[in-house]
VEXDREN-2710 file (C-alpha; in Angstrom, 1 decimal):
% VEXDREN-2710
k/r/px/py/pz
1/UNK/22.8/144.0/69.3
2/UNK/23.5/140.2/69.7
3/UNK/25.3/140.1/66.9
4/UNK/27.4/142.7/67.9
5/UNK/29.6/141.0/70.1
6/UNK/30.1/138.2/67.6
7/UNK/31.2/140.4/65.6
8/UNK/33.6/141.9/67.9
9/UNK/34.6/138.5/68.7
10/UNK/35.1/137.5/65.1
11/UNK/37.2/140.6/64.6
12/UNK/39.8/140.0/67.3
13/UNK/40.0/136.2/66.7
14/UNK/40.9/137.4/62.9
15/UNK/43.4/140.1/64.2
16/UNK/45.2/137.6/66.3
17/UNK/45.8/135.1/63.3
18/UNK/46.9/137.8/61.1
19/UNK/49.4/138.4/63.5
20/UNK/53.2/137.2/62.0
21/UNK/54.5/134.7/64.7
22/UNK/58.2/135.1/65.4
23/UNK/60.2/132.3/63.5
24/UNK/63.4/132.8/64.4
25/UNK/63.3/131.4/67.9
26/UNK/61.7/128.5/66.8
27/UNK/64.2/128.3/64.0
28/UNK/66.9/128.6/67.0
29/UNK/64.9/125.8/68.4
30/UNK/65.7/123.3/65.8
31/UNK/69.4/124.7/65.4
32/UNK/70.6/123.4/68.8
33/UNK/68.3/120.5/68.2
34/UNK/70.0/119.2/65.0
35/UNK/73.6/120.7/66.0
36/UNK/72.9/118.5/69.4
37/UNK/71.6/114.8/67.6
38/UNK/75.1/115.4/65.1
39/UNK/77.2/116.0/67.8
40/UNK/76.0/112.5/69.7
41/UNK/76.0/110.7/66.3
42/UNK/79.5/111.9/66.0
43/UNK/80.7/111.2/69.3
44/UNK/79.1/107.4/69.0
45/UNK/80.4/106.8/66.0
46/UNK/84.0/108.0/67.1
47/UNK/83.6/105.7/70.1
48/UNK/82.3/102.9/67.7
49/UNK/85.3/103.0/65.9
50/UNK/87.6/103.3/68.2
51/UNK/85.9/100.2/70.2
52/UNK/87.1/98.3/66.7
53/UNK/90.3/99.7/66.3
54/UNK/91.0/98.6/70.3
55/UNK/89.5/95.0/69.6
56/UNK/91.5/94.6/65.9
57/UNK/94.8/95.7/67.5
58/UNK/94.3/92.8/70.6
59/UNK/92.8/90.1/68.0
60/UNK/95.4/86.9/68.2
61/UNK/95.7/86.8/64.6
62/UNK/97.0/90.1/64.8
63/UNK/100.4/90.3/63.2
64/UNK/103.3/91.5/65.4
65/UNK/106.9/92.8/64.3
66/UNK/109.6/93.2/67.2
67/UNK/113.0/94.0/67.3
68/UNK/115.3/93.0/70.0
69/UNK/118.3/95.1/71.6
70/UNK/120.4/96.7/69.5
71/UNK/117.7/95.7/66.4
72/UNK/116.4/98.0/64.0
73/UNK/113.6/96.7/61.6
74/UNK/111.6/98.6/58.4
75/UNK/108.1/97.5/57.9
76/UNK/106.6/98.5/55.0
77/UNK/102.7/98.3/55.6
78/UNK/99.9/98.0/53.2
79/UNK/99.2/101.4/52.2
80/UNK/103.0/102.3/51.8
81/UNK/103.8/103.4/55.3
82/UNK/107.2/102.6/56.1
83/UNK/107.7/101.9/59.9
84/UNK/110.8/102.1/61.3
85/UNK/111.0/100.5/64.9
86/UNK/113.9/100.8/67.0
87/UNK/115.5/98.7/69.5
88/UNK/113.6/96.5/71.9
89/UNK/110.5/97.3/70.1
90/UNK/107.0/95.8/69.2
91/UNK/104.9/96.8/66.0
92/UNK/101.1/95.3/66.4
93/UNK/99.0/95.4/62.8
94/UNK/95.6/94.2/62.7
95/UNK/95.0/91.6/60.0
96/UNK/92.2/94.0/58.5
97/UNK/94.8/96.7/58.1
98/UNK/93.8/98.8/54.9
99/UNK/90.3/97.1/55.1
100/UNK/88.5/99.8/56.8
101/UNK/91.0/100.0/59.5
102/UNK/93.9/102.0/59.0
103/UNK/95.6/101.6/62.6
104/UNK/98.6/100.5/64.2
105/UNK/99.9/99.6/68.0
106/UNK/103.2/100.7/69.0
107/UNK/105.1/99.4/71.8
108/UNK/109.0/100.9/72.2
109/UNK/109.9/103.3/69.8
110/UNK/108.9/103.7/65.9
111/UNK/109.4/106.2/63.1
112/UNK/106.7/106.7/60.7
113/UNK/106.6/108.2/57.6
114/UNK/102.7/107.7/55.8
115/UNK/102.2/108.7/52.5
116/UNK/99.1/111.5/51.5
117/UNK/96.6/110.5/49.9
118/UNK/96.1/107.2/51.2
119/UNK/92.1/107.6/52.2
120/UNK/90.9/107.4/56.0
121/UNK/93.8/108.6/58.6
122/UNK/96.2/106.2/59.7
123/UNK/96.2/106.0/63.4
124/UNK/99.0/105.0/65.8
125/UNK/98.3/104.0/69.7
126/UNK/100.9/104.0/72.4
127/UNK/99.3/103.7/75.7
128/UNK/96.1/105.9/76.2
129/UNK/97.6/108.4/73.0
130/UNK/96.3/108.2/70.0
131/UNK/97.7/109.7/66.7
132/UNK/95.5/110.2/63.4
133/UNK/97.8/111.7/60.5
134/UNK/97.9/112.0/56.8
135/UNK/100.7/112.5/54.9
136/UNK/103.4/112.9/57.9
137/UNK/106.5/111.8/58.6
138/UNK/106.4/111.6/63.2
139/UNK/108.4/109.3/65.6
140/UNK/106.7/107.9/68.5
141/UNK/108.2/107.0/72.0
142/UNK/106.2/104.7/74.9
143/UNK/108.1/101.6/76.2
144/UNK/105.9/99.0/78.3
145/UNK/106.2/100.1/82.0
146/UNK/106.7/104.2/80.9
147/UNK/103.5/106.4/81.8
148/UNK/104.2/109.1/79.3
149/UNK/104.6/109.0/75.1
150/UNK/106.5/111.2/73.7
151/UNK/105.6/112.2/69.7
152/UNK/107.6/114.3/67.7
153/UNK/106.8/115.9/64.0
154/UNK/109.3/116.1/61.5
155/UNK/106.6/116.9/58.9
156/UNK/103.1/117.3/58.2
157/UNK/100.6/117.5/61.3
158/UNK/99.0/114.8/63.5
159/UNK/96.0/114.8/65.6
160/UNK/97.0/113.8/69.0
161/UNK/94.3/112.8/71.3
162/UNK/94.4/111.2/74.9
163/UNK/90.7/110.6/76.0
164/UNK/88.2/113.7/75.0
165/UNK/91.8/116.2/74.9
166/UNK/93.0/116.6/71.3
167/UNK/95.7/118.7/69.8
168/UNK/97.1/119.3/66.3
169/UNK/100.8/119.3/66.5
170/UNK/102.7/120.7/63.9
171/UNK/106.1/120.0/62.1
172/UNK/109.4/120.7/64.5
173/UNK/106.9/120.0/67.5
174/UNK/107.1/117.3/70.2
175/UNK/104.2/116.2/72.7
176/UNK/104.0/114.5/75.6
177/UNK/101.3/112.3/77.1
178/UNK/101.4/111.2/80.8
179/UNK/98.9/108.3/81.3
180/UNK/95.6/109.8/83.3
181/UNK/96.8/113.2/83.3
182/UNK/96.6/116.0/80.6
183/UNK/99.2/116.6/77.1
184/UNK/101.9/119.3/77.1
185/UNK/105.2/120.4/75.5
186/UNK/108.1/118.3/77.4
187/UNK/110.6/120.3/79.1
END
């Protein structure tokens, strides 16, 4: 009779071990962790890239192209992008342009014709706005002292970003980015 309770416990143990465990909750937790890690990695990489671009544009050795009142200038960048500077405007191009960094800064107004297939997206910084494009024709306006950036897309699509807010802007559309506020279609 002593063996009977032990056998009963052993049978219960084997029945518990034999039950199938639910794998879906575990898989869901693992998927959530993977997504969170990927999002954090993407955010950190973007912050690092933004910091690198900002430092390159602020460096003393960055090339500067300027126009005066009533003057315009065409600048062809190393990647084939053609920039038409409007009057009283300044274009800043980092020395590392097209060598890991493909970004410029505009103060004033400029018309950009960016060729397709040149690798990483071409980026323009104007005030708090960051514009990323591939194979696009667009115009940016932001003079010193302005609190707004106006972007007009003639061909293609641009990604317009201010802080964490991001919009895709297509051909024929314009957007207004106000410092410290949100983006909107101008009136």
